[in-house]
SERO-4910 file (N, C-alpha, C, O; in steps of 0.05 Angstrom, whole numbers):
BEGIN
 pado doro    nc1    nc2    nc3   cac1   cac2   cac3    cc1    cc2    cc3    oc1    oc2    oc3
  Met    A  -1242    -79   -432  -1228    -96   -416  -1199    -87   -412  -1185    -80   -431
  Gln    A  -1192    -86   -388  -1165    -75   -381  -1148    -99   -372  -1156   -114   -355
  Thr    A  -1124   -100   -384  -1106   -122   -376  -1084   -110   -359  -1073    -89   -366
  Ser    A  -1078   -123   -339  -1056   -113   -322  -1033   -133   -323  -1038   -157   -326
  Leu    A  -1010   -123   -319   -986   -140   -318   -985   -155   -292   -991   -143   -271
  Ser    A   -979   -179   -293   -976   -194   -268   -951   -186   -253   -932   -176   -266
  Pro    A   -950   -189   -227   -926   -181   -212   -901   -195   -221   -879   -185   -218
  Val    A   -904   -219   -232   -880   -234   -241   -868   -221   -265   -843   -219   -266
  Ser    A   -883   -211   -283   -872   -200   -308   -860   -172   -303   -842   -165   -317
  Arg    A   -868   -158   -282   -856   -132   -276   -829   -134   -264   -812   -117   -269
  Ser    A   -823   -155   -249   -797   -157   -236   -780   -179   -249   -761   -189   -236
  Ala    A   -785   -186   -273   -770   -208   -287   -744   -199   -299   -731   -216   -310
  Gly    A   -735   -175   -298   -710   -166   -310   -695   -146   -293   -703   -140   -270
  Phe    A   -674   -136   -304   -657   -115   -290   -663    -89   -303   -668    -87   -327
  Thr    A   -662    -68   -287   -665    -41   -298   -639    -32   -309   -618    -44   -303
  Leu    A   -639    -12   -326   -615     -1   -338   -596      9   -316   -572      6   -319
  Ile    A   -606     21   -296   -590     31   -274   -575      9   -259   -552     11   -252
  Glu    A   -589    -13   -255   -576    -36   -241   -554    -48   -258   -533    -55   -248
  Val    A   -558    -50   -284   -537    -60   -302   -513    -42   -303   -490    -51   -301
  Leu    A   -518    -16   -305   -496      4   -306   -480      4   -279   -456      6   -279
  Ala    A   -494      2   -257   -481      1   -231   -463    -24   -229   -441    -22   -219
  Thr    A   -473    -46   -238   -457    -71   -237   -433    -69   -255   -411    -76   -246
  Leu    A   -436    -59   -279   -413    -55   -297   -392    -36   -285   -368    -40   -288
  Gly    A   -401    -15   -272   -383      4   -259   -367     -9   -237   -343     -4   -235
  Ile    A   -380    -25   -221   -366    -39   -200   -345    -59   -211   -322    -60   -201
  Val    A   -353    -73   -232   -334    -92   -245   -310    -77   -257   -288    -86   -254
  Ala    A   -315    -55   -270   -294    -39   -282   -275    -28   -261   -250    -29   -265
  Leu    A   -285    -18   -239   -268     -8   -217   -251    -30   -205   -227    -26   -199
  Thr    A   -263    -54   -201   -248    -76   -190   -226    -85   -209   -203    -90   -201
  Ala    A   -232    -87   -235   -212    -95   -255   -189    -75   -257   -166    -83   -259
  Ser    A   -195    -49   -256   -174    -30   -257   -156    -30   -232   -132    -26   -234
  Ala    A   -168    -35   -209   -152    -37   -185   -133    -61   -186   -110    -59   -178
  Val    A   -143    -84   -196   -126   -108   -199   -103   -102   -219    -80   -110   -213
  Leu    A   -109    -90   -241    -88    -84   -261    -67    -64   -250    -43    -68   -255
  Leu    A    -76    -45   -234    -57    -26   -223    -39    -38   -201    -16    -30   -198
  Met    A    -50    -58   -187    -35    -70   -166    -16    -92   -175      3    -99   -160
  Ser    A    -21   -104   -198     -4   -126   -207     23   -115   -217     24    -94   -230
  Pro    A     44   -130   -211     71   -120   -219     74   -122   -249     66   -142   -262
  Gly    A     87   -102   -261     93   -103   -289    120   -115   -294    134   -124   -276
  Ala    A    127   -116   -319    153   -128   -327    176   -113   -315    196   -125   -307
  Asp    A    174    -87   -313    195    -70   -302    200    -76   -273    223    -78   -264
  Ser    A    179    -80   -257    183    -85   -229    193   -114   -225    207   -119   -205
  Arg    A    186   -132   -242    196   -160   -240    226   -160   -246    241   -174   -233
  Leu    A    235   -144   -266    263   -143   -273    278   -130   -249    300   -140   -242
  Arg    A    268   -109   -238    281    -97   -215    283   -116   -192    304   -118   -179
  Ala    A    262   -131   -186    263   -151   -164    284   -172   -170    299   -180   -152
  Ala    A    286   -182   -195    307   -201   -202    335   -190   -199    353   -204   -191
  Leu    A    338   -164   -206    364   -151   -203    371   -147   -174    395   -148   -166
  Glu    A    351   -142   -157    356   -139   -128    366   -166   -117    383   -167   -100
  Lys    A    354   -188   -126    363   -215   -118    392   -220   -127    408   -231   -112
  Met    A    398   -211   -151    425   -214   -161    445   -198   -144    466   -207   -138
  Ala    A    437   -173   -137    454   -156   -120    458   -169    -93    480   -167    -82
  Ala    A    438   -182    -82    441   -196    -56    461   -219    -59    477   -224    -40
  Arg    A    460   -233    -81    480   -255    -85    508   -244    -87    527   -255    -77
  Ile    A    511   -221   -101    537   -208   -103    547   -199    -75    571   -203    -69
  Asp    A    529   -188    -59    537   -181    -32    545   -205    -16    565   -204     -1
  Leu    A    531   -227    -19    538   -252     -6    566   -261    -14    582   -270      3
  Ala    A    572   -260    -40    599   -268    -50    621   -250    -38    642   -260    -30
  Ala    A    616   -224    -36    635   -206    -24    640   -213      6    663   -214     15
  Asp    A    619   -219     20    621   -228     48    636   -254     51    652   -258     69
  Glu    A    629   -273     33    642   -300     34    672   -297     28    688   -312     40
  Ser    A    680   -279     11    708   -275      5    724   -267     30    746   -277     35
  Val    A    712   -249     46    724   -241     71    724   -264     91    745   -269    104
  Met    A    702   -278     93    700   -300    113    718   -324    106    730   -336    124
  Met    A    721   -330     80    738   -352     72    767   -344     69    785   -361     68
  Asn    A    772   -318     70    799   -308     66    810   -317     39    834   -324     36
  Arg    A    793   -316     18    801   -324     -9    788   -304    -28    767   -292    -23
  Gln    A    801   -302    -51    790   -285    -72    767   -300    -86    769   -323    -92
  Leu    A    745   -285    -90    722   -296   -106    718   -278   -130    727   -255   -131
  Ala    A    706   -289   -151    701   -274   -175    672   -277   -184    661   -299   -182
  Phe    A    661   -256   -195    635   -257   -209    641   -264   -237    655   -250   -251
  Val    A    630   -286   -247    636   -297   -273    611   -296   -291    590   -305   -283
  Ala    A    614   -285   -315    592   -282   -333    596   -301   -357    618   -304   -367
  Thr    A    574   -314   -365    574   -331   -389    551   -320   -407    537   -302   -399
  Arg    A    548   -332   -430    526   -324   -448    499   -329   -435    480   -313   -439
  Asp    A    497   -350   -419    471   -358   -409    465   -348   -381    441   -348   -373
  Gly    A    485   -340   -366    480   -331   -338    506   -324   -324    526   -317   -337
  Tyr    A    505   -326   -298    528   -319   -282    532   -339   -259    513   -352   -251
  His    A    556   -339   -248    562   -355   -224    586   -343   -210    596   -322   -219
  Phe    A    595   -356   -189    618   -346   -175    640   -367   -173    633   -391   -172
  Glu    A    665   -359   -174    687   -377   -171    705   -368   -148    706   -345   -140
  Arg    A    720   -388   -138    739   -383   -116    767   -389   -127    771   -408   -142
  Leu    A    787   -373   -119    814   -377   -127    828   -395   -107    832   -387    -84
  Asp    A    834   -420   -115    849   -439    -99    878   -439   -107    886   -425   -126
  Glu    A    894   -456    -94    922   -458   -101    926   -467   -130    946   -459   -142
  Asp    A    908   -484   -140    911   -495   -167    894   -480   -188    890   -490   -209
  Gly    A    884   -456   -182    870   -440   -201    841   -434   -192    833   -440   -170
  Trp    A    826   -423   -211    798   -416   -205    780   -440   -206    782   -457   -225
  Arg    A    763   -443   -186    744   -465   -184    716   -454   -179    713   -436   -164
  Arg    A    697   -466   -193    669   -458   -190    660   -463   -161    666   -484   -149
  Leu    A    647   -444   -149    638   -445   -121    611   -459   -121    590   -447   -127
  Glu    A    611   -484   -114    586   -500   -113    576   -506    -85    554   -516    -82
  Thr    A    592   -499    -65    585   -506    -37    562   -489    -26    548   -497     -8
  Ile    A    558   -466    -38    536   -448    -29    517   -445    -53    523   -433    -73
  Pro    A    493   -457    -51    474   -458    -73    468   -430    -85    464   -427   -109
  Ala    A    466   -410    -68    459   -383    -78    481   -372    -96    476   -353   -112
  Leu    A    505   -382    -94    527   -372   -110    533   -390   -134    552   -386   -149
  Gly    A    516   -410   -138    518   -428   -162    507   -413   -186    501   -390   -185
  Phe    A    505   -428   -208    497   -416   -233    468   -405   -231    450   -418   -221
  Gln    A    464   -381   -242    438   -368   -244    435   -357   -272    454   -345   -283
  Pro    A    411   -360   -284    407   -348   -311    405   -317   -308    399   -307   -286
  Trp    A    410   -303   -329    409   -274   -329    380   -265   -323    362   -276   -335
  Pro    A    377   -245   -306    350   -233   -302    341   -221   -328    356   -208   -342
  Gly    A    316   -227   -335    305   -217   -360    311   -235   -384    300   -230   -405
  Gly    A    328   -255   -381    334   -274   -402    357   -267   -420    369   -285   -432
  Asp    A    364   -241   -423    386   -234   -442    410   -225   -426    408   -213   -405
  Ala    A    434   -232   -437    459   -224   -425    461   -193   -426    454   -181   -446
  Pro    A    472   -181   -405    474   -152   -404    499   -142   -419    517   -158   -425
  Asp    A    500   -117   -424    525   -104   -432    541    -99   -407    529    -93   -386
  Phe    A    567   -100   -408    583    -96   -384    607    -79   -389    619    -79   -411
  Glu    A    615    -66   -368    640    -50   -367    655    -59   -342    644    -59   -320
  Thr    A    681    -66   -345    697    -74   -323    726    -70   -330    734    -68   -353
  Ala    A    743    -69   -309    772    -67   -314    784    -94   -319    806    -95   -330
  Asp    A    771   -116   -312    782   -143   -314    763   -160   -331    741   -167   -322
  Thr    A    772   -169   -355    756   -186   -371    773   -210   -381    778   -212   -405
  Ser    A    781   -227   -364    796   -251   -372    777   -271   -383    756   -277   -372
  Glu    A    785   -283   -406    767   -302   -420    777   -331   -417    801   -336   -413
  Ser    A    758   -349   -419    765   -377   -419    773   -385   -448    774   -369   -466
  Glu    A    780   -411   -451    788   -421   -477    767   -417   -498    773   -410   -521
  Glu    A    742   -420   -491    720   -418   -510    713   -388   -516    699   -383   -535
  Gly    A    724   -370   -500    718   -342   -504    690   -334   -495    681   -312   -501
  Ala    A    677   -351   -479    650   -345   -471    647   -338   -441    625   -332   -432
  Thr    A    669   -339   -426    668   -334   -397    685   -310   -391    707   -306   -401
  His    A    674   -292   -374    688   -268   -365    687   -266   -335    666   -267   -323
  Arg    A    710   -263   -322    711   -257   -294    708   -226   -292    728   -212   -296
  Leu    A    684   -217   -287    679   -188   -289    688   -173   -264    697   -150   -266
  Ser    A    685   -185   -241    693   -171   -216    705   -191   -197    695   -214   -195
  Arg    A    726   -183   -184    739   -200   -164    735   -187   -137    738   -162   -134
  Phe    A    730   -204   -117    726   -194    -89    751   -204    -73    757   -228    -73
  Asp    A    764   -185    -61    788   -194    -45    781   -198    -16    760   -188     -7
  Pro    A    797   -212     -1    791   -219     27    790   -195     46    781   -197     69
  Leu    A    800   -172     36    799   -147     53    774   -130     48    771   -109     61
  Gly    A    756   -140     31    731   -126     27    730   -109      1    708    -99     -5
  Gly    A    751   -106    -13    751    -91    -38    741   -107    -61    737   -132    -58
  Ala    A    737    -95    -84    727   -108   -108    736    -94   -133    743    -70   -132
  Thr    A    736   -108   -155    741    -96   -181    715    -83   -190    694    -96   -191
  Pro    A    715    -57   -196    690    -44   -204    679    -56   -229    693    -65   -247
  Met    A    652    -57   -231    638    -70   -253    612    -55   -257    599    -46   -238
  Leu    A    603    -54   -282    577    -43   -288    563    -61   -308    574    -66   -330
  Leu    A    539    -70   -301    523    -87   -319    498    -70   -327    485    -58   -310
  Arg    A    491    -70   -353    468    -56   -362    448    -76   -374    454    -91   -392
  Phe    A    423    -75   -363    402    -93   -371    381    -76   -385    373    -55   -374
  Gly    A    371    -84   -408    351    -68   -422    363    -44   -435    387    -40   -436
  Ser    A    345    -27   -445    355     -2   -458    335     20   -454    312     16   -448
  Gly    A    344     44   -457    327     68   -455    315     71   -427    328     66   -407
  Glu    A    290     80   -427    276     85   -401    270     59   -386    266     60   -362
  Glu    A    270     36   -400    264     11   -387    290     -3   -377    288    -26   -367
  Gly    A    313      9   -380    338     -3   -373    345      0   -344    337     19   -331
  Trp    A    360    -19   -334    370    -19   -306    400    -25   -306    410    -37   -325
  Ser    A    414    -16   -286    442    -23   -283    448    -34   -256    435    -27   -236
  Val    A    467    -52   -255    478    -63   -230    507    -56   -229    522    -62   -248
  Glu    A    515    -42   -208    543    -32   -207    556    -42   -181    544    -42   -159
  Ile    A    581    -51   -183    597    -57   -160    619    -36   -159    634    -33   -179
  Asp    A    622    -23   -137    644     -3   -135    669    -16   -123    669    -40   -116
  Asp    A    690      0   -121    716    -12   -112    716    -20    -83    734    -34    -74
  Gln    A    695    -12    -68    693    -21    -40    676    -46    -37    672    -57    -15
  Gly    A    666    -56    -60    649    -80    -60    620    -75    -55    604    -94    -53
  Ala    A    611    -50    -54    583    -43    -51    568    -47    -78    579    -41    -99
  Val    A    544    -57    -76    528    -63   -100    505    -43   -101    491    -38    -81
  His    A    500    -32   -125    478    -13   -129    461    -21   -153    472    -28   -174
  Val    A    435    -21   -149    416    -26   -171    402      0   -176    388     11   -158
  Glu    A    404     10   -201    391     36   -207    380     35   -235    387     19   -252
  Arg    A    361     54   -240    351     58   -267    374     68   -284    387     87   -277
  Ala    A    378     56   -308    399     64   -326    392     91   -337    369     97   -343
  Ser    A    413    107   -340    408    134   -351    419    137   -379    416    158   -391
***
């Protein structure tokens, strides 16, 4: 007596080739997604580019308002101030120039010619923008080593975001 397999039992599973092909497709899709997703480095650079745009806006506003503006650093973030007749006042009329936390969460190292401090010693006017378009040069360093970035303002008020060397 010869027993034969029913047609149902022959097609009831997957072959090894079908399983391997499916796993290969899933692996290729997963690797493409991982390669296309932004890493921490590109997120930091994007945040620094936004910061540079705010600095450019402050330089332009200084010329348009015909008043000196300053880039002000605190432990938690940065903002901009305007020099009025009665002293420096926080610039709250333009939301983009209001307080912003530091990109990456940590305060950067900085180099500047002007570091005036407040009474608490926690505020620094790092760069001043004059109504003629000039600025106090400033360099901010975020991160360290190969993962570090710098934001620089030159004496003409131009802002540059570059990989720190």
